[in-house]
C-alpha positions in Angstrom: -18.1 -6.7 24.2 -16.7 -5.2 21.2 -16.2 -7.6 18.1 -12.7 -8.3 16.9 -13.6 -6.8 13.5 -14.7 -3.5 15.0 -11.5 -3.4 17.1 -9.2 -4.2 14.2 -11.1 -1.4 12.1 -10.5 1.0 15.0 -6.9 0.1 15.2 -6.4 0.6 11.7 -8.0 4.1 11.7 -5.5 4.9 14.5 -2.5 3.6 12.6 -3.7 5.7 9.5 -4.1 8.8 11.7 -0.5 8.3 13.0 0.9 8.0 9.6 -0.7 11.2 8.7 0.2 13.0 11.9 3.8 11.9 11.7 4.3 12.3 8.0 5.1 8.8 7.3 4.6 7.1 4.0 3.0 3.7 4.6 4.6 2.3 1.7 8.0 3.0 3.2 7.2 2.1 6.8 7.6 -1.6 6.2 9.7 -2.3 3.1 9.3 -6.0 3.8 5.7 -5.9 2.6 7.2 -5.7 -0.9 8.5 -9.3 -0.6 5.0 -10.4 0.3 3.5 -9.0 -3.0 2.7 -11.6 -5.5 4.7 -11.7 -8.8 1.5 -10.7 -10.6 1.7 -7.2 -8.9 5.1 -6.4 -10.2 4.0 -7.7 -13.8 1.2 -5.3 -13.6 3.3 -2.5 -12.2 5.9 -2.9 -15.0 3.3 -3.1 -17.6 2.0 0.4 -16.6 -1.4 -1.3 -15.3 -1.7 0.8 -12.3 -5.6 0.0 -11.6 -4.5 -3.7 -11.6 -1.5 -3.2 -9.3 -3.6 -1.2 -7.0 -6.3 -3.8 -6.8 -3.7 -6.6 -6.1 -2.1 -4.6 -3.5 -5.5 -3.9 -1.7 -6.4 -7.6 -1.8 -3.0 -8.7 -0.2 -2.8 -5.9 2.3 -6.5 -5.0 3.0 -5.4 -1.3 2.4 -7.9 1.4 1.7 -8.1 2.7 -2.0 -6.3 5.9 -1.1 -3.5 4.1 0.8 -3.1 1.5 -1.9 -2.8 4.2 -4.6 -0.2 6.1 -2.7 1.7 2.9 -1.9 1.6 1.6 -5.4 2.7 5.0 -6.9 5.6 5.1 -4.4 6.6 1.5 -5.3 6.4 2.2 -9.0 8.8 5.3 -8.4 11.3 3.1 -6.6 11.2 0.5 -9.3 11.6 3.1 -12.1 13.5 6.0 -10.8 14.4 7.3 -14.2 10.7 8.4 -14.6 11.2 10.9 -11.7 13.9 12.8 -13.5 
């Protein structure tokens, strides 16, 4: 019988594929995740410590490095929209 860890890993791959296939941004799929991020995530983000923010995001969500980087960059843009102009 397949282990729970292997099944979860397979399901995560499938969800990641669907995000890519459908062109969905994982950071925007569930905005409620932002409320689950600890205060130190936002402190790091506002201080411009992107590596630290990505590390915290990965610890909290279990996301891959690529997904976490994309999500943190998206959240950073949402937090400071004046930087996009």
